[in-house]
ZADO-1210 file (C-alpha; in nm, 4 decimals, padded with zeros to 6 digits):
<atoms>
<atom x="-04.0040" y="02.6859" z="02.4371" code="MET" pos="1"/>
<atom x="-03.7397" y="02.4407" z="02.3166" code="LYS" pos="2"/>
<atom x="-03.7469" y="02.0634" z="02.3634" code="GLY" pos="3"/>
<atom x="-04.0890" y="01.9674" z="02.2277" code="ILE" pos="4"/>
<atom x="-03.9541" y="01.6208" z="02.1395" code="LYS" pos="5"/>
<atom x="-03.8788" y="01.5652" z="02.5088" code="ILE" pos="6"/>
<atom x="-04.2359" y="01.6685" z="02.5962" code="ILE" pos="7"/>
<atom x="-04.3763" y="01.4195" z="02.3428" code="VAL" pos="8"/>
<atom x="-04.1624" y="01.1417" z="02.4915" code="ALA" pos="9"/>
<atom x="-04.2754" y="01.2468" z="02.8408" code="ARG" pos="10"/>
<atom x="-04.6409" y="01.1950" z="02.7420" code="VAL" pos="11"/>
<atom x="-04.5632" y="00.8434" z="02.6160" code="ILE" pos="12"/>
<atom x="-04.3486" y="00.7778" z="02.9244" code="TYR" pos="13"/>
<atom x="-04.6462" y="00.8705" z="03.1448" code="ALA" pos="14"/>
<atom x="-04.8703" y="00.6175" z="02.9701" code="ILE" pos="15"/>
<atom x="-04.6470" y="00.3441" z="03.1135" code="HIS" pos="16"/>
<atom x="-04.7358" y="00.4566" z="03.4671" code="TRP" pos="17"/>
<atom x="-05.1099" y="00.4171" z="03.4144" code="PHE" pos="18"/>
<atom x="-05.1879" y="00.1823" z="03.1263" code="TYR" pos="19"/>
<atom x="-05.1522" y="-00.1430" z="03.3204" code="LEU" pos="20"/>
<atom x="-05.4046" y="-00.0633" z="03.5959" code="ALA" pos="21"/>
<atom x="-05.7156" y="-00.1368" z="03.3815" code="PRO" pos="22"/>
<atom x="-05.5392" y="-00.4475" z="03.2463" code="LEU" pos="23"/>
<atom x="-05.4735" y="-00.5986" z="03.5903" code="ILE" pos="24"/>
<atom x="-05.8023" y="-00.7988" z="03.5894" code="PRO" pos="25"/>
<atom x="-05.7026" y="-00.9438" z="03.2504" code="PHE" pos="26"/>
<atom x="-05.3555" y="-01.0386" z="03.3776" code="LEU" pos="27"/>
<atom x="-05.4952" y="-01.1697" z="03.7073" code="ALA" pos="28"/>
<atom x="-05.7344" y="-01.3979" z="03.5189" code="GLY" pos="29"/>
<atom x="-05.4629" y="-01.5131" z="03.2800" code="LYS" pos="30"/>
<atom x="-05.2250" y="-01.6060" z="03.5642" code="LEU" pos="31"/>
<atom x="-05.4919" y="-01.7084" z="03.8199" code="ASN" pos="32"/>
<atom x="-05.3839" y="-01.4413" z="04.0699" code="LEU" pos="33"/>
<atom x="-05.5714" y="-01.3625" z="04.3913" code="SER" pos="34"/>
<atom x="-05.6964" y="-01.0109" z="04.4616" code="LEU" pos="35"/>
<atom x="-05.4717" y="-00.9950" z="04.7693" code="GLN" pos="36"/>
<atom x="-05.1510" y="-00.9818" z="04.5648" code="ILE" pos="37"/>
<atom x="-05.2422" y="-00.7876" z="04.2500" code="VAL" pos="38"/>
<atom x="-05.1628" y="-00.4610" z="04.4312" code="GLY" pos="39"/>
<atom x="-04.7967" y="-00.5604" z="04.4121" code="LEU" pos="40"/>
<atom x="-04.8029" y="-00.5189" z="04.0327" code="ILE" pos="41"/>
<atom x="-04.8009" y="-00.1352" z="04.0272" code="PRO" pos="42"/>
<atom x="-04.5729" y="-00.1374" z="04.3327" code="LEU" pos="43"/>
<atom x="-04.3061" y="-00.3186" z="04.1285" code="SER" pos="44"/>
<atom x="-04.2963" y="-00.0252" z="03.8836" code="PHE" pos="45"/>
<atom x="-04.2628" y="00.2227" z="04.1710" code="PHE" pos="46"/>
<atom x="-03.9754" y="00.0241" z="04.3193" code="LEU" pos="47"/>
<atom x="-03.7910" y="00.0023" z="03.9889" code="GLY" pos="48"/>
<atom x="-03.8310" y="00.3729" z="03.9268" code="SER" pos="49"/>
<atom x="-03.7578" y="00.4879" z="04.2823" code="GLY" pos="50"/>
<atom x="-03.4549" y="00.2716" z="04.3549" code="ILE" pos="51"/>
<atom x="-03.2857" y="00.3369" z="04.0202" code="MET" pos="52"/>
<atom x="-03.3245" y="00.7171" z="04.0025" code="GLN" pos="53"/>
<atom x="-02.9829" y="00.7935" z="04.1512" code="ILE" pos="54"/>
<atom x="-02.7941" y="00.5081" z="03.9761" code="PRO" pos="55"/>
<atom x="-02.9473" y="00.6297" z="03.6490" code="SER" pos="56"/>
<atom x="-02.8306" y="00.9833" z="03.7224" code="ALA" pos="57"/>
<atom x="-02.4807" y="00.8494" z="03.7907" code="PHE" pos="58"/>
<atom x="-02.4935" y="00.6628" z="03.4601" code="LEU" pos="59"/>
<atom x="-02.5696" y="00.9917" z="03.2844" code="SER" pos="60"/>
<atom x="-02.2428" y="01.1375" z="03.4166" code="THR" pos="61"/>
<atom x="-02.0611" y="00.8597" z="03.2306" code="ARG" pos="62"/>
<atom x="-02.2515" y="00.8149" z="02.9047" code="ILE" pos="63"/>
<atom x="-02.4353" y="01.1489" z="02.8874" code="GLY" pos="64"/>
<atom x="-02.7946" y="01.2653" z="02.9278" code="LEU" pos="65"/>
<atom x="-02.9099" y="01.1803" z="02.5772" code="ARG" pos="66"/>
<atom x="-02.7664" y="00.8282" z="02.5788" code="ASN" pos="67"/>
<atom x="-02.9145" y="00.7542" z="02.9219" code="THR" pos="68"/>
<atom x="-03.2535" y="00.8866" z="02.8088" code="LEU" pos="69"/>
<atom x="-03.2428" y="00.6737" z="02.4930" code="LEU" pos="70"/>
<atom x="-03.1448" y="00.3644" z="02.6919" code="LEU" pos="71"/>
<atom x="-03.4380" y="00.4250" z="02.9263" code="GLY" pos="72"/>
<atom x="-03.6839" y="00.4580" z="02.6383" code="LEU" pos="73"/>
<atom x="-03.5444" y="00.1430" z="02.4797" code="PHE" pos="74"/>
<atom x="-03.5984" y="-00.0562" z="02.8007" code="ILE" pos="75"/>
<atom x="-03.9484" y="00.0897" z="02.8302" code="MET" pos="76"/>
<atom x="-04.0254" y="-00.0143" z="02.4719" code="SER" pos="77"/>
<atom x="-03.9288" y="-00.3764" z="02.5505" code="ILE" pos="78"/>
<atom x="-04.1261" y="-00.4136" z="02.8743" code="SER" pos="79"/>
<atom x="-04.4787" y="-00.4015" z="02.7194" code="PRO" pos="80"/>
<atom x="-04.3792" y="-00.6833" z="02.4841" code="LEU" pos="81"/>
<atom x="-04.2704" y="-00.9052" z="02.7735" code="LEU" pos="82"/>
<atom x="-04.5564" y="-00.8428" z="03.0178" code="ILE" pos="83"/>
<atom x="-04.8266" y="-01.0343" z="02.8208" code="PRO" pos="84"/>
<atom x="-04.5778" y="-01.3215" z="02.7808" code="LEU" pos="85"/>
<atom x="-04.5464" y="-01.3625" z="03.1595" code="SER" pos="86"/>
<atom x="-04.6060" y="-01.7235" z="03.2601" code="SER" pos="87"/>
<atom x="-04.6216" y="-01.6541" z="03.6344" code="ASN" pos="88"/>
<atom x="-04.6587" y="-01.3751" z="03.8887" code="PHE" pos="89"/>
<atom x="-04.2844" y="-01.3307" z="03.9500" code="ILE" pos="90"/>
<atom x="-04.2138" y="-01.2789" z="03.5800" code="GLU" pos="91"/>
<atom x="-04.4924" y="-01.0213" z="03.5631" code="LEU" pos="92"/>
<atom x="-04.3419" y="-00.8279" z="03.8551" code="LEU" pos="93"/>
<atom x="-03.9932" y="-00.8420" z="03.7022" code="ILE" pos="94"/>
<atom x="-04.1112" y="-00.7197" z="03.3619" code="PHE" pos="95"/>
<atom x="-04.3041" y="-00.4246" z="03.5102" code="TYR" pos="96"/>
<atom x="-04.0165" y="-00.3469" z="03.7474" code="LEU" pos="97"/>
<atom x="-03.8004" y="-00.3375" z="03.4347" code="MET" pos="98"/>
<atom x="-04.0376" y="-00.0736" z="03.2958" code="ASP" pos="99"/>
<atom x="-03.9813" y="00.1310" z="03.6123" code="GLY" pos="100"/>
<atom x="-03.6038" y="00.1038" z="03.5715" code="VAL" pos="101"/>
<atom x="-03.6341" y="00.2402" z="03.2182" code="GLY" pos="102"/>
<atom x="-03.8565" y="00.5197" z="03.3497" code="ALA" pos="103"/>
<atom x="-03.5893" y="00.6156" z="03.6032" code="SER" pos="104"/>
<atom x="-03.3413" y="00.6653" z="03.3192" code="MET" pos="105"/>
<atom x="-03.5807" y="00.8956" z="03.1358" code="PHE" pos="106"/>
<atom x="-03.7189" y="01.1248" z="03.4065" code="PHE" pos="107"/>
<atom x="-03.4202" y="01.3203" z="03.5370" code="SER" pos="108"/>
<atom x="-03.2297" y="01.3145" z="03.2074" code="THR" pos="109"/>
<atom x="-03.5308" y="01.4481" z="03.0178" code="GLY" pos="110"/>
<atom x="-03.5757" y="01.7204" z="03.2793" code="GLY" pos="111"/>
<atom x="-03.2044" y="01.8030" z="03.2680" code="GLY" pos="112"/>
<atom x="-03.2021" y="01.8368" z="02.8898" code="ILE" pos="113"/>
<atom x="-03.5165" y="02.0513" z="02.9026" code="LEU" pos="114"/>
<atom x="-03.3683" y="02.2787" z="03.1723" code="ALA" pos="115"/>
<atom x="-03.0487" y="02.3264" z="02.9703" code="SER" pos="116"/>
<atom x="-03.2468" y="02.4120" z="02.6563" code="LEU" pos="117"/>
<atom x="-03.4620" y="02.6676" z="02.8413" code="ASN" pos="118"/>
<atom x="-03.2176" y="02.8468" z="03.0715" code="ARG" pos="119"/>
<atom x="-03.4210" y="03.1692" z="03.0718" code="ASP" pos="120"/>
<atom x="-03.7544" y="03.0062" z="03.1584" code="SER" pos="121"/>
<atom x="-03.6901" y="02.6744" z="03.3365" code="PRO" pos="122"/>
<atom x="-04.0111" y="02.6997" z="03.5399" code="SER" pos="123"/>
<atom x="-04.2329" y="02.7122" z="03.2310" code="LEU" pos="124"/>
<atom x="-04.0427" y="02.4248" z="03.0670" code="ALA" pos="125"/>
<atom x="-04.0502" y="02.1997" z="03.3737" code="LEU" pos="126"/>
<atom x="-04.4119" y="02.2927" z="03.4446" code="GLY" pos="127"/>
<atom x="-04.5099" y="02.1751" z="03.0970" code="LEU" pos="128"/>
<atom x="-04.2910" y="01.8682" z="03.1538" code="TYR" pos="129"/>
<atom x="-04.5082" y="01.7846" z="03.4544" code="ASN" pos="130"/>
<atom x="-04.8336" y="01.8807" z="03.2826" code="ALA" pos="131"/>
<atom x="-04.7480" y="01.6464" z="02.9960" code="SER" pos="132"/>
<atom x="-04.7161" y="01.3647" z="03.2503" code="PHE" pos="133"/>
<atom x="-05.0773" y="01.4240" z="03.3520" code="ALA" pos="134"/>
<atom x="-05.1814" y="01.4257" z="02.9846" code="VAL" pos="135"/>
<atom x="-05.0070" y="01.0903" z="02.9377" code="GLY" pos="136"/>
<atom x="-05.1766" y="00.9626" z="03.2504" code="GLY" pos="137"/>
<atom x="-05.5191" y="01.0470" z="03.1087" code="LEU" pos="138"/>
<atom x="-05.4307" y="00.8633" z="02.7892" code="ILE" pos="139"/>
<atom x="-05.2935" y="00.5687" z="02.9865" code="GLY" pos="140"/>
<atom x="-05.6128" y="00.5276" z="03.1876" code="LEU" pos="141"/>
<atom x="-05.8086" y="00.4867" z="02.8639" code="ASN" pos="142"/>
<atom x="-05.5430" y="00.2887" z="02.6759" code="TRP" pos="143"/>
<atom x="-05.7147" y="-00.0442" z="02.7339" code="TYR" pos="144"/>
<atom x="-06.0537" y="00.0932" z="02.6265" code="ILE" pos="145"/>
<atom x="-05.9144" y="00.2027" z="02.2895" code="VAL" pos="146"/>
<atom x="-05.6830" y="-00.0880" z="02.2073" code="PHE" pos="147"/>
<atom x="-05.8058" y="-00.3867" z="02.4104" code="GLY" pos="148"/>
<atom x="-05.5926" y="-00.6545" z="02.5746" code="ASN" pos="149"/>
<atom x="-05.2919" y="-00.7567" z="02.3665" code="TYR" pos="150"/>
<atom x="-05.2904" y="-00.4662" z="02.1210" code="LEU" pos="151"/>
<atom x="-05.2452" y="-00.2252" z="02.4140" code="SER" pos="152"/>
<atom x="-04.8996" y="-00.3678" z="02.4802" code="PHE" pos="153"/>
<atom x="-04.7818" y="-00.3718" z="02.1192" code="TYR" pos="154"/>
<atom x="-04.8964" y="-00.0185" z="02.0320" code="ILE" pos="155"/>
<atom x="-04.7319" y="00.1237" z="02.3445" code="LEU" pos="156"/>
<atom x="-04.4072" y="-00.0535" z="02.2613" code="SER" pos="157"/>
<atom x="-04.4040" y="00.0918" z="01.9084" code="ILE" pos="158"/>
<atom x="-04.4832" y="00.4466" z="02.0246" code="LEU" pos="159"/>
<atom x="-04.2142" y="00.4321" z="02.2919" code="THR" pos="160"/>
<atom x="-03.9556" y="00.3238" z="02.0367" code="PHE" pos="161"/>
<atom x="-04.0652" y="00.6048" z="01.8034" code="LEU" pos="162"/>
<atom x="-04.0173" y="00.8530" z="02.0890" code="SER" pos="163"/>
<atom x="-03.6631" y="00.7177" z="02.1179" code="LEU" pos="164"/>
<atom x="-03.5956" y="00.7804" z="01.7489" code="ILE" pos="165"/>
<atom x="-03.7138" y="01.1428" z="01.7521" code="ILE" pos="166"/>
<atom x="-03.4787" y="01.2214" z="02.0429" code="ASN" pos="167"/>
<atom x="-03.1617" y="01.0767" z="01.8905" code="VAL" pos="168"/>
<atom x="-03.0317" y="01.4204" z="01.7877" code="ASN" pos="169"/>
<atom x="-03.0421" y="01.5795" z="02.1346" code="ASN" pos="170"/>
<atom x="-02.7139" y="01.7094" z="02.2767" code="SER" pos="171"/>
<atom x="-02.5320" y="01.4542" z="02.4917" code="ASN" pos="172"/>
<atom x="-02.4444" y="01.6718" z="02.7924" code="LEU" pos="173"/>
<atom x="-02.2752" y="01.5211" z="03.0983" code="LYS" pos="174"/>
<atom x="-02.3732" y="01.6448" z="03.4461" code="PRO" pos="175"/>
<atom x="-02.1388" y="01.6638" z="03.7458" code="CYS" pos="176"/>
<atom x="-02.1788" y="01.3824" z="04.0015" code="TRP" pos="177"/>
<atom x="-02.0611" y="01.5818" z="04.3050" code="ARG" pos="178"/>
<atom x="-02.3723" y="01.8001" z="04.2747" code="ILE" pos="179"/>
<atom x="-02.5649" y="01.5083" z="04.4287" code="ILE" pos="180"/>
<atom x="-02.4141" y="01.5977" z="04.7682" code="ARG" pos="181"/>
<atom x="-02.6143" y="01.9196" z="04.7988" code="ASP" pos="182"/>
<atom x="-02.7931" y="01.8794" z="05.1352" code="ASN" pos="183"/>
<atom x="-03.0516" y="02.1397" z="05.0380" code="ARG" pos="184"/>
<atom x="-03.1809" y="01.9064" z="04.7692" code="ILE" pos="185"/>
<atom x="-03.2050" y="01.6159" z="05.0145" code="VAL" pos="186"/>
<atom x="-03.4099" y="01.8205" z="05.2621" code="ILE" pos="187"/>
<atom x="-03.6348" y="01.9560" z="04.9865" code="LEU" pos="188"/>
<atom x="-03.6954" y="01.6021" z="04.8612" code="GLY" pos="189"/>
<atom x="-03.7879" y="01.4688" z="05.2055" code="ILE" pos="190"/>
<atom x="-04.0065" y="01.7679" z="05.2941" code="SER" pos="191"/>
<atom x="-04.2142" y="01.7427" z="04.9742" code="ILE" pos="192"/>
<atom x="-04.2404" y="01.3604" z="04.9781" code="ALA" pos="193"/>
<atom x="-04.5595" y="01.3721" z="05.1844" code="GLY" pos="194"/>
<atom x="-04.7208" y="01.6241" z="04.9496" code="ILE" pos="195"/>
<atom x="-04.6339" y="01.3905" z="04.6615" code="TRP" pos="196"/>
<atom x="-04.7730" y="01.0962" z="04.8579" code="GLY" pos="197"/>
<atom x="-05.1110" y="01.2606" z="04.9249" code="VAL" pos="198"/>
<atom x="-05.1666" y="01.3013" z="04.5503" code="TYR" pos="199"/>
<atom x="-05.1092" y="00.9343" z="04.4768" code="TYR" pos="200"/>
<atom x="-05.3225" y="00.8195" z="04.7697" code="VAL" pos="201"/>
<atom x="-05.6143" y="01.0176" z="04.6249" code="ILE" pos="202"/>
<atom x="-05.5637" y="00.8665" z="04.2816" code="GLY" pos="203"/>
<atom x="-05.5352" y="00.5121" z="04.4115" code="GLU" pos="204"/>
<atom x="-05.7681" y="00.4961" z="04.7131" code="LEU" pos="205"/>
<atom x="-06.0311" y="00.7706" z="04.6998" code="TYR" pos="206"/>
<atom x="-06.2820" y="00.5756" z="04.4861" code="PRO" pos="207"/>
<atom x="-06.2654" y="00.2861" z="04.7340" code="THR" pos="208"/>
<atom x="-06.2900" y="00.5250" z="05.0313" code="PHE" pos="209"/>
<atom x="-06.5935" y="00.7001" z="04.8822" code="ALA" pos="210"/>
<atom x="-06.7705" y="00.3706" z="04.8161" code="TYR" pos="211"/>
<atom x="-06.7172" y="00.2108" z="05.1571" code="TYR" pos="212"/>
<atom x="-06.7254" y="00.5119" z="05.3906" code="TYR" pos="213"/>
<atom x="-06.9336" y="00.7766" z="05.2128" code="LEU" pos="214"/>
<atom x="-07.1599" y="00.5229" z="05.0395" code="HIS" pos="215"/>
<atom x="-07.1284" y="00.6984" z="04.7059" code="LEU" pos="216"/>
<atom x="-07.2367" y="00.5057" z="04.3998" code="ASN" pos="217"/>
<atom x="-06.9211" y="00.5233" z="04.1902" code="LEU" pos="218"/>
<atom x="-06.9871" y="00.3862" z="03.8443" code="ILE" pos="219"/>
<atom x="-06.6372" y="00.4402" z="03.7124" code="ASP" pos="220"/>
<atom x="-06.3568" y="00.5076" z="03.9583" code="SER" pos="221"/>
<atom x="-06.1263" y="00.6153" z="03.6757" code="SER" pos="222"/>
<atom x="-06.3405" y="00.9296" z="03.6367" code="LEU" pos="223"/>
<atom x="-06.2109" y="01.0526" z="03.9720" code="PHE" pos="224"/>
<atom x="-05.8511" y="00.9808" z="03.8789" code="THR" pos="225"/>
<atom x="-05.9119" y="01.1545" z="03.5459" code="SER" pos="226"/>
<atom x="-06.0428" y="01.4641" z="03.7265" code="LEU" pos="227"/>
<atom x="-05.7293" y="01.4641" z="03.9402" code="LEU" pos="228"/>
<atom x="-05.5099" y="01.4414" z="03.6302" code="LEU" pos="229"/>
<atom x="-05.6981" y="01.7181" z="03.4452" code="VAL" pos="230"/>
<atom x="-05.6481" y="01.9392" z="03.7500" code="SER" pos="231"/>
<atom x="-05.2788" y="01.8490" z="03.7390" code="SER" pos="232"/>
<atom x="-05.2513" y="01.9684" z="03.3791" code="VAL" pos="233"/>
<atom x="-05.3804" y="02.3075" z="03.4956" code="ILE" pos="234"/>
<atom x="-05.1392" y="02.3144" z="03.7894" code="GLY" pos="235"/>
<atom x="-04.8364" y="02.2263" z="03.5792" code="GLY" pos="236"/>
<atom x="-04.9291" y="02.4931" z="03.3248" code="SER" pos="237"/>
<atom x="-04.9339" y="02.7593" z="03.5998" code="LEU" pos="238"/>
<atom x="-04.5667" y="02.7045" z="03.6823" code="THR" pos="239"/>
<atom x="-04.4713" y="02.9974" z="03.4574" code="PHE" pos="240"/>
<atom x="-04.5551" y="03.2071" z="03.7672" code="LEU" pos="241"/>
<atom x="-04.2240" y="03.0918" z="03.9157" code="ALA" pos="242"/>
<atom x="-04.0409" y="03.2662" z="03.6290" code="ASP" pos="243"/>
<atom x="-04.2024" y="03.5973" z="03.7262" code="ARG" pos="244"/>
<atom x="-04.1139" y="03.8203" z="04.0208" code="LYS" pos="245"/>
<atom x="-04.2810" y="03.5841" z="04.2679" code="ILE" pos="246"/>
<atom x="-04.0343" y="03.4190" z="04.5065" code="LYS" pos="247"/>
<atom x="-04.0098" y="03.0534" z="04.4047" code="LYS" pos="248"/>
<atom x="-03.9660" y="02.9370" z="04.7628" code="PHE" pos="249"/>
<atom x="-04.2763" y="03.1222" z="04.8845" code="ASN" pos="250"/>
<atom x="-04.4763" y="02.9823" z="04.5929" code="LEU" pos="251"/>
<atom x="-04.3540" y="02.6339" z="04.6872" code="LEU" pos="252"/>
<atom x="-04.4772" y="02.6724" z="05.0456" code="ILE" pos="253"/>
<atom x="-04.8202" y="02.8086" z="04.9498" code="ILE" pos="254"/>
<atom x="-04.8819" y="02.5564" z="04.6716" code="SER" pos="255"/>
<atom x="-04.7638" y="02.2656" z="04.8891" code="SER" pos="256"/>
<atom x="-05.0123" y="02.3506" z="05.1641" code="LEU" pos="257"/>
<atom x="-05.2935" y="02.3959" z="04.9105" code="LEU" pos="258"/>
<atom x="-05.1854" y="02.0718" z="04.7432" code="GLY" pos="259"/>
<atom x="-05.2416" y="01.8683" z="05.0585" code="SER" pos="260"/>
<atom x="-05.4748" y="02.0197" z="05.3210" code="VAL" pos="261"/>
<atom x="-05.7800" y="02.0520" z="05.0874" code="PRO" pos="262"/>
<atom x="-05.7806" y="01.6717" z="05.0659" code="SER" pos="263"/>
<atom x="-05.9695" y="01.6904" z="05.3974" code="LEU" pos="264"/>
<atom x="-06.2664" y="01.8055" z="05.1868" code="LEU" pos="265"/>
<atom x="-06.2864" y="01.4452" z="05.0676" code="LEU" pos="266"/>
<atom x="-06.4823" y="01.3769" z="05.3863" code="TYR" pos="267"/>
<atom x="-06.7529" y="01.6203" z="05.2748" code="THR" pos="268"/>
<atom x="-07.0130" y="01.6664" z="05.0025" code="LYS" pos="269"/>
<atom x="-06.7773" y="01.9006" z="04.8166" code="VAL" pos="270"/>
<atom x="-06.5278" y="01.6190" z="04.7593" code="TYR" pos="271"/>
<atom x="-06.4978" y="01.7131" z="04.3907" code="LEU" pos="272"/>
<atom x="-06.3736" y="02.0578" z="04.4924" code="LEU" pos="273"/>
<atom x="-06.1190" y="01.8888" z="04.7185" code="GLY" pos="274"/>
<atom x="-05.9924" y="01.6771" z="04.4291" code="ILE" pos="275"/>
<atom x="-05.9644" y="01.9783" z="04.1950" code="VAL" pos="276"/>
<atom x="-05.7868" y="02.2094" z="04.4425" code="ILE" pos="277"/>
<atom x="-05.5492" y="01.9370" z="04.5562" code="THR" pos="278"/>
<atom x="-05.4748" y="01.8336" z="04.1974" code="GLY" pos="279"/>
<atom x="-05.3996" y="02.1870" z="04.0773" code="ILE" pos="280"/>
<atom x="-05.1780" y="02.2965" z="04.3644" code="PHE" pos="281"/>
<atom x="-05.0086" y="01.9622" z="04.4227" code="ASN" pos="282"/>
<atom x="-04.8848" y="01.9603" z="04.0644" code="GLU" pos="283"/>
<atom x="-04.7880" y="02.3265" z="04.0913" code="LEU" pos="284"/>
<atom x="-04.5871" y="02.2503" z="04.4071" code="ALA" pos="285"/>
<atom x="-04.3950" y="01.9643" z="04.2459" code="ILE" pos="286"/>
<atom x="-04.3285" y="02.1703" z="03.9330" code="SER" pos="287"/>
<atom x="-04.2040" y="02.4682" z="04.1368" code="VAL" pos="288"/>
<atom x="-03.9802" y="02.2290" z="04.3303" code="LEU" pos="289"/>
<atom x="-03.8259" y="02.1135" z="04.0027" code="TYR" pos="290"/>
<atom x="-03.7848" y="02.4776" z="03.8997" code="SER" pos="291"/>
<atom x="-03.5995" y="02.5551" z="04.2234" code="ILE" pos="292"/>
<atom x="-03.3666" y="02.2618" z="04.1622" code="ILE" pos="293"/>
<atom x="-03.3019" y="02.3813" z="03.8064" code="ALA" pos="294"/>
<atom x="-03.2094" y="02.7230" z="03.9489" code="SER" pos="295"/>
<atom x="-02.9820" y="02.5787" z="04.2179" code="LEU" pos="296"/>
<atom x="-02.8117" y="02.3346" z="03.9799" code="GLN" pos="297"/>
<atom x="-02.7820" y="02.4980" z="03.6433" code="ARG" pos="298"/>
<atom x="-02.8266" y="02.3352" z="03.3032" code="ASP" pos="299"/>
<atom x="-02.7381" y="01.9640" z="03.2776" code="ALA" pos="300"/>
<atom x="-02.6587" y="01.9455" z="03.6493" code="ASN" pos="301"/>
<atom x="-03.0317" y="01.9778" z="03.7220" code="ALA" pos="302"/>
<atom x="-03.0466" y="01.6085" z="03.6321" code="THR" pos="303"/>
<atom x="-02.8753" y="01.5136" z="03.9574" code="MET" pos="304"/>
<atom x="-03.1110" y="01.7124" z="04.1771" code="GLY" pos="305"/>
<atom x="-03.4205" y="01.5943" z="03.9913" code="LEU" pos="306"/>
<atom x="-03.3103" y="01.2321" z="04.0293" code="ALA" pos="307"/>
<atom x="-03.2464" y="01.2687" z="04.4022" code="LEU" pos="308"/>
<atom x="-03.5737" y="01.4489" z="04.4730" code="VAL" pos="309"/>
<atom x="-03.7810" y="01.2102" z="04.2630" code="ASN" pos="310"/>
<atom x="-03.6211" y="00.9084" z="04.4288" code="SER" pos="311"/>
<atom x="-03.7035" y="01.0453" z="04.7760" code="LEU" pos="312"/>
<atom x="-04.0571" y="01.1393" z="04.6682" code="ASN" pos="313"/>
<atom x="-04.1289" y="00.7915" z="04.5316" code="ILE" pos="314"/>
<atom x="-03.9613" y="00.5814" z="04.8026" code="LEU" pos="315"/>
<atom x="-04.1093" y="00.7837" z="05.0904" code="ILE" pos="316"/>
<atom x="-04.4352" y="00.8841" z="04.9233" code="GLY" pos="317"/>
<atom x="-04.5384" y="00.5336" z="04.8182" code="MET" pos="318"/>
<atom x="-04.5578" y="00.4398" z="05.1882" code="ASN" pos="319"/>
<atom x="-04.8443" y="00.6843" z="05.2247" code="PHE" pos="320"/>
<atom x="-05.0669" y="00.4370" z="05.0424" code="GLU" pos="321"/>
<atom x="-04.9881" y="00.1776" z="05.3098" code="LEU" pos="322"/>
<atom x="-05.0483" y="00.4371" z="05.5837" code="LEU" pos="323"/>
<atom x="-05.3809" y="00.5346" z="05.4284" code="ALA" pos="324"/>
<atom x="-05.4938" y="00.1736" z="05.3889" code="SER" pos="325"/>
<atom x="-05.4114" y="00.1002" z="05.7532" code="TYR" pos="326"/>
<atom x="-05.5866" y="00.4183" z="05.8741" code="SER" pos="327"/>
<atom x="-05.9203" y="00.3353" z="05.7109" code="GLY" pos="328"/>
<atom x="-06.1741" y="00.6157" z="05.7515" code="TYR" pos="329"/>
<atom x="-05.9095" y="00.8444" z="05.9010" code="TYR" pos="330"/>
<atom x="-05.6751" y="00.8096" z="05.6028" code="MET" pos="331"/>
<atom x="-05.6927" y="01.1750" z="05.4905" code="TRP" pos="332"/>
<atom x="-05.6220" y="01.2983" z="05.8422" code="ILE" pos="333"/>
<atom x="-05.3323" y="01.0538" z="05.8798" code="ALA" pos="334"/>
<atom x="-05.1613" y="01.1353" z="05.5496" code="VAL" pos="335"/>
<atom x="-05.1960" y="01.5088" z="05.6126" code="ASN" pos="336"/>
<atom x="-05.0473" y="01.4881" z="05.9620" code="ILE" pos="337"/>
<atom x="-04.7450" y="01.2862" z="05.8484" code="ILE" pos="338"/>
<atom x="-04.7131" y="01.4852" z="05.5264" code="GLY" pos="339"/>
<atom x="-04.7131" y="01.8196" z="05.7093" code="LEU" pos="340"/>
<atom x="-04.4636" y="01.6916" z="05.9672" code="LEU" pos="341"/>
<atom x="-04.2269" y="01.6069" z="05.6832" code="LEU" pos="342"/>
<atom x="-04.3040" y="01.9395" z="05.5172" code="PHE" pos="343"/>
<atom x="-04.1996" y="02.1275" z="05.8318" code="SER" pos="344"/>
<atom x="-03.8397" y="02.0226" z="05.7563" code="LEU" pos="345"/>
<atom x="-03.8395" y="02.2825" z="05.4802" code="ILE" pos="346"/>
<atom x="-03.7569" y="02.5509" z="05.7395" code="VAL" pos="347"/>
<atom x="-03.4088" y="02.3963" z="05.7637" code="LEU" pos="348"/>
<atom x="-03.3197" y="02.5223" z="05.4160" code="VAL" pos="349"/>
<atom x="-03.5184" y="02.8473" z="05.4091" code="ARG" pos="350"/>
<atom x="-03.2160" y="03.0628" z="05.4885" code="GLN" pos="351"/>
<atom x="-02.9985" y="02.8847" z="05.2316" code="ASN" pos="352"/>
<atom x="-03.2301" y="02.9362" z="04.9339" code="ILE" pos="353"/>
<atom x="-03.2751" y="03.2954" z="04.8211" code="SER" pos="354"/>
<atom x="-03.4838" y="03.2405" z="04.5070" code="ILE" pos="355"/>
</atoms>
C-alpha cells in the first residue's frame, strides 16, 4: 500500500481528538470552570471540524490537496501551544475550535490523496486510514499519563509539525468542486450519521451510564473507551473485504446494522461483548462508506465526497450525545431508534449504486 506518510500523520491527527479529555480537570482548575460547562470544550473541536469540512474541501480545489493538508497540520501544530496559554474559557474554546478547523483540512484531503495513490485497492487503504485513527485515539487517551500537563501540549505540537514535514513531497492534486453536488453522497452521509453517532455516544457516555444505572464499579472509564478503539482497529483492518467480490453496498448495510443494534447489549451483563461488536462493525461500516465514495468519485475527487459525508456525520451525529443525555436510562434505545430511522434513507440510493 502507498501513502504510509499519510497514515502516520493520521495517527498524530487522531491524538488531537482525544488528548484533551484527560486534561480537562487540569484546565478546569486552572481557569476555575464549573463542571456544567466543561462539556463544551470537546464540542468546540467537533464544531470546528464539522462546519469547516466542506469549506476546506473547496479550498483544496483552489490550492490543491497537499497544500490544504499541510495548512491543516500547521494549524493543528499551533493549537496545542495556545491552549495552555488560555486566560479564560472563551479563549480555550476558540483555541480548541481552531484545532478542529485544522483537522477539517486534513481529513478529506488525506483520504483523497490516499485513494488516488491506491486506485486498485481503495477499501484497504481507507480502512487502514480509519484504523490508524483508532490507534491515534488510544495514544491520545494515554497522552497525559505519559507526558503530564504542559509537556503534553508541546510534544504534540512538535510531532504534528514533523508530520507536516514528511508530507511536503506529496502530489498536489486538485479535485473538481462540482462533484459535491452528487445527491447520492448527501443521502449516504445522512443515513450513516446515526450509526456514527451511536459510536461516539458509547465512547463518551457509557462509563457514566454503567455507573449510575447498572451500578458497576468503574475504576477507569478510559478502559471502556480503549476497548471500543481496539475493536475499531480490527474493524478498519477488515475493510479489505470491500475490495473482494463482496458487494460494497451490501457490506455497508450489514456492518451498519451490526455497528449499532448490538449497543442494546449495554443494558445486560454481556456489555463488553456489546462494546466489541459495535466497535468492530461500526468502524467497518464507516470505512466501507468511504470506500464506496472513493469508487463513486475517483482519485482526488474522493476528497469532496469524504468532506461532505464527514461533515454530515459530525454535525448530525454529535446531537446523539444530547439525545442520549436527555433520554437517561433509555439512551441506547433512543439512539438506535433515531439512528435506524436515518439509516432507512439508504433505500433511496440503492438503485443508483451498483457496487
